[in-house]
SEMARLUM-27417 format. One record per residue (C-alpha): residue in one letter; z, y, x. Coordinates in steps of 0.5 Angstrom, whole numbers, padded with zeros to 4 digits, always signed. Example, Ala and Ser with C-alpha at 12.3 -4.5 7.8 and 13.67 -1.06 7.14 Angstrom:
2
A+0016-0009+0025S+0014-0002+0027
END
This chain:
78
X+0007+0041-0006X+0007+0040+0001X+0004+0034+0006X+0009+0031+0008X+0013+0029+0000X+0007+0029-0003X+0007+0023+0003X+0014+0020+0000X+0012+0019-0007X+0006+0015-0006X+0000+0011-0003X-0009+0011-0002X-0012+0005-0002X-0019+0004-0002X-0021-0003-0003X-0026-0007-0001X-0030-0007-0008X-0037-0006-0009X-0035+0000-0013X-0030+0002-0006X-0025+0005-0012X-0019+0008-0010X-0013+0007-0013X-0006+0012-0013X-0001+0007-0012X+0007+0009-0011X+0012+0007-0008X+0014+0000-0012X+0009+0000-0016X+0005-0007-0017X-0002-0008-0017X-0005-0016-0020X-0010-0018-0019X-0012-0025-0022X-0009-0031-0020X-0003-0028-0021X-0003-0024-0015X+0001-0017-0014X+0000-0012-0010X+0007-0008-0008X+0008-0002-0005X+0014-0003-0001X+0014+0003+0003X+0012+0010+0006X+0016+0012+0012X+0010+0018+0013X+0014+0021+0021X+0013+0014+0023X+0008+0010+0028X+0006+0016+0032X+0007+0021+0027X+0000+0018+0024X+0006+0016+0018X+0007+0008+0017X+0007+0004+0009X+0009-0002+0009X+0006-0007+0004X+0007-0013+0000X+0003-0019-0003X+0006-0025-0007X+0004-0029-0013X+0009-0031-0019X+0016-0033-0014X+0015-0031-0008X+0012-0026-0002X+0006-0029+0001X+0005-0024+0006X+0007-0018+0009X+0006-0012+0013X+0007-0005+0015X+0000-0002+0017X-0002+0006+0020X-0007+0010+0018X-0013+0007+0018X-0012-0001+0018X-0013-0006+0015X-0008-0010+0009X-0013-0017+0008
END
């Protein structure tokens, strides 16, 4: 599978935990945390952001989005 095709279907997220767990997520896949907070990979654009690629992440509670951000490689979502 080519690198671009791979970027279109999945994103690697490294959670800031004691164990530094690595989580692979596909576009529109969700990861639920305590207090019903959910992280959603909304979209991935491999050629955007100066060619580095970008990912659109959204943090939601049960009822609405709380935070949304578009990140380049190496940026953080807190």
